[in-house]
PLY file of the C-alpha trace (Angstrom):
ply
format ascii 1.0
element vertex 210
property float x
property float y
property float z
element edge 209
property int vertex1
property int vertex2
end_header
-29.01 -18.53 5.89
-27.24 -16.20 3.45
-23.45 -15.87 3.33
-22.39 -12.48 1.95
-18.94 -11.05 1.31
-17.25 -8.02 -0.22
-13.57 -7.21 -0.84
-13.85 -4.24 -3.23
-12.31 -1.71 -0.82
-9.41 -1.62 1.64
-11.76 -3.00 4.33
-13.43 -6.30 3.50
-16.65 -7.62 5.02
-18.28 -11.02 5.55
-21.71 -11.57 7.07
-24.19 -14.30 7.89
-27.76 -13.11 7.44
-30.88 -15.07 8.28
-33.29 -14.81 5.34
-36.31 -13.60 7.28
-38.53 -10.52 6.99
-36.92 -8.31 8.10
-33.52 -9.93 7.53
-31.58 -10.74 10.69
-27.80 -10.24 10.80
-26.40 -13.22 12.70
-22.74 -12.18 12.48
-20.73 -9.56 10.63
-16.92 -9.27 10.47
-14.73 -6.61 8.84
-11.01 -6.92 8.12
-8.20 -5.10 6.30
-7.66 -5.88 2.61
-4.80 -3.53 1.63
-4.47 -3.22 -2.17
-6.88 -6.13 -2.57
-4.63 -8.56 -0.71
-7.25 -10.11 1.48
-5.67 -13.27 2.87
-7.71 -12.73 6.03
-10.85 -13.31 3.96
-10.29 -17.05 3.88
-9.74 -17.47 7.62
-12.90 -15.42 8.28
-14.84 -17.53 5.77
-13.62 -20.72 7.41
-14.96 -19.59 10.79
-18.24 -18.43 9.28
-18.85 -21.66 7.42
-18.25 -23.71 10.57
-21.02 -21.89 12.43
-23.37 -21.20 9.52
-25.10 -24.56 9.27
-27.07 -24.82 6.03
-26.44 -21.98 3.59
-29.15 -21.34 1.02
-27.49 -18.53 -0.92
-24.15 -16.75 -1.41
-23.94 -13.03 -2.21
-20.78 -11.28 -3.42
-19.89 -7.65 -4.03
-18.98 -7.01 -7.67
-17.32 -3.59 -7.32
-16.30 -1.12 -8.49
-13.11 -0.94 -6.48
-9.92 -2.94 -6.08
-9.29 -5.16 -9.11
-7.54 -7.83 -7.02
-10.09 -7.62 -4.22
-13.07 -8.02 -6.52
-11.49 -11.04 -8.22
-10.62 -12.69 -4.90
-14.08 -12.11 -3.45
-15.93 -13.40 -6.50
-13.67 -16.45 -6.78
-14.20 -17.34 -3.11
-17.96 -16.85 -3.38
-18.16 -18.92 -6.56
-16.16 -21.74 -4.96
-18.41 -21.90 -1.90
-21.63 -21.69 -3.93
-20.46 -24.34 -6.40
-19.26 -26.73 -3.70
-22.55 -26.44 -1.81
-24.79 -26.35 -4.85
-26.49 -23.09 -3.88
-27.28 -19.94 -5.91
-24.71 -17.14 -6.20
-25.84 -13.53 -6.59
-23.64 -10.58 -7.48
-24.51 -7.10 -6.16
-22.58 -3.89 -6.79
-20.50 -3.04 -3.74
-21.82 0.53 -3.86
-25.24 -0.78 -2.82
-23.61 -1.90 0.44
-23.32 1.72 1.58
-25.85 3.75 3.54
-28.81 2.78 5.67
-31.87 0.94 4.40
-33.65 2.88 1.65
-31.30 5.86 2.10
-30.74 8.05 -0.95
-27.05 8.82 -1.49
-24.22 9.53 -3.90
-21.09 7.37 -4.09
-17.69 8.48 -5.39
-14.41 6.55 -5.45
-10.89 7.02 -6.73
-10.38 4.92 -9.89
-6.73 6.08 -10.15
-4.82 7.92 -12.87
-7.02 11.02 -12.68
-10.37 9.24 -12.89
-13.15 8.75 -10.35
-16.33 6.71 -10.37
-19.72 8.21 -9.51
-23.12 6.64 -8.85
-26.49 7.81 -7.54
-28.58 5.44 -5.39
-32.29 5.87 -4.70
-34.29 3.48 -2.52
-31.66 0.75 -2.73
-31.28 0.85 -6.53
-29.11 2.75 -8.98
-30.76 5.85 -10.34
-27.45 6.48 -12.10
-25.17 3.47 -12.60
-21.45 3.76 -11.82
-19.41 5.56 -14.48
-15.95 7.11 -14.82
-15.41 10.87 -14.65
-12.71 13.50 -14.12
-12.44 15.55 -10.92
-14.11 18.52 -12.61
-16.99 16.34 -13.83
-17.49 14.88 -10.36
-17.68 18.36 -8.84
-20.23 19.44 -11.45
-22.39 16.38 -10.74
-22.36 17.06 -7.00
-23.11 20.75 -7.54
-26.08 19.75 -9.71
-27.57 18.04 -6.63
-27.73 21.44 -4.94
-26.75 22.27 -1.36
-28.11 18.92 -0.18
-24.89 17.14 -1.26
-22.30 19.90 -0.84
-21.99 20.32 2.91
-21.91 18.43 6.19
-25.35 17.43 7.43
-26.68 17.21 3.89
-29.96 15.45 3.20
-28.38 13.46 0.36
-25.22 11.94 1.78
-22.03 11.58 -0.22
-20.09 8.39 0.53
-16.49 7.53 -0.37
-14.68 4.25 0.45
-11.45 6.21 0.99
-11.02 9.95 1.71
-10.79 12.14 -1.41
-9.02 15.49 -0.99
-11.42 17.54 -3.11
-14.49 16.10 -1.33
-13.91 17.02 2.35
-17.66 16.86 3.05
-17.90 13.17 2.07
-18.51 10.43 4.64
-15.99 7.58 4.52
-17.93 4.32 4.44
-16.97 0.79 3.45
-19.39 -1.61 1.73
-21.09 -3.88 4.27
-21.75 -7.48 3.30
-24.92 -7.59 5.43
-26.39 -4.73 3.40
-25.53 -6.53 0.17
-27.40 -9.60 1.42
-30.52 -7.47 1.94
-30.18 -5.85 -1.51
-29.86 -9.27 -3.16
-33.40 -10.30 -2.27
-34.81 -8.87 -5.50
-31.94 -9.92 -7.79
-31.91 -13.17 -9.72
-28.94 -15.47 -9.02
-26.19 -15.59 -11.65
-26.15 -18.59 -13.98
-22.35 -18.46 -13.97
-19.79 -16.23 -12.26
-21.34 -12.76 -11.66
-19.98 -10.04 -13.93
-17.43 -7.90 -12.05
-17.87 -4.13 -12.27
-14.32 -3.09 -13.13
-15.21 0.08 -15.17
-11.67 0.17 -16.61
-8.95 -2.37 -17.48
-6.48 -3.32 -14.77
-3.30 -1.25 -14.75
-0.36 -3.55 -15.51
3.09 -2.34 -14.48
5.47 -3.04 -17.36
8.82 -4.62 -16.59
11.75 -2.20 -16.88
14.12 -2.51 -19.83
16.53 -5.39 -19.47
14.40 -7.35 -17.00
0 1
1 2
2 3
3 4
4 5
5 6
6 7
7 8
8 9
9 10
10 11
11 12
12 13
13 14
14 15
15 16
16 17
17 18
18 19
19 20
20 21
21 22
22 23
23 24
24 25
25 26
26 27
27 28
28 29
29 30
30 31
31 32
32 33
33 34
34 35
35 36
36 37
37 38
38 39
39 40
40 41
41 42
42 43
43 44
44 45
45 46
46 47
47 48
48 49
49 50
50 51
51 52
52 53
53 54
54 55
55 56
56 57
57 58
58 59
59 60
60 61
61 62
62 63
63 64
64 65
65 66
66 67
67 68
68 69
69 70
70 71
71 72
72 73
73 74
74 75
75 76
76 77
77 78
78 79
79 80
80 81
81 82
82 83
83 84
84 85
85 86
86 87
87 88
88 89
89 90
90 91
91 92
92 93
93 94
94 95
95 96
96 97
97 98
98 99
99 100
100 101
101 102
102 103
103 104
104 105
105 106
106 107
107 108
108 109
109 110
110 111
111 112
112 113
113 114
114 115
115 116
116 117
117 118
118 119
119 120
120 121
121 122
122 123
123 124
124 125
125 126
126 127
127 128
128 129
129 130
130 131
131 132
132 133
133 134
134 135
135 136
136 137
137 138
138 139
139 140
140 141
141 142
142 143
143 144
144 145
145 146
146 147
147 148
148 149
149 150
150 151
151 152
152 153
153 154
154 155
155 156
156 157
157 158
158 159
159 160
160 161
161 162
162 163
163 164
164 165
165 166
166 167
167 168
168 169
169 170
170 171
171 172
172 173
173 174
174 175
175 176
176 177
177 178
178 179
179 180
180 181
181 182
182 183
183 184
184 185
185 186
186 187
187 188
188 189
189 190
190 191
191 192
192 193
193 194
194 195
195 196
196 197
197 198
198 199
199 200
200 201
201 202
202 203
203 204
204 205
205 206
206 207
207 208
208 209
């Protein structure tokens, strides 16, 4: 049994997946994680662990996305894997979008005028996530041709939250069950998986006199 989880977006996901061929999703739960504050994650994990039986592997989404959510998800996954003595694998949350072997583009708001962009082909990154301006994102999508610029496109464009200048995009949250399937060809991390932050966390400075 594989336990997978992701908290990189405003909707978190936890799944139990039986490691068979093809993989069988035993249970999948989604829950709100506003601004990365995913206290519900731990109650969901408690329920999952009670019914999971023997877990052979833990899989965690590494982002990009919410700084707090990624940290919380990785910390929880590391704690479970360490306590049970099982491997822990990190998978980019963007690989938890789309159907099996679907080719797609992923764009997300990285705040302060920046957006991340990635291109996925057959379950792997053809172009790894990077930071770009709005104008650069539009140029990248235009370079794909009509297939990514309109509804019903062959190459879907996914966003974890609606983006005003991309009305054609499909809002989709990373699914832990999909991450479990993607992890089959990835070696487990020797330590804590490297989070995919892309940029430093924004720290609000205390006002003068405080």
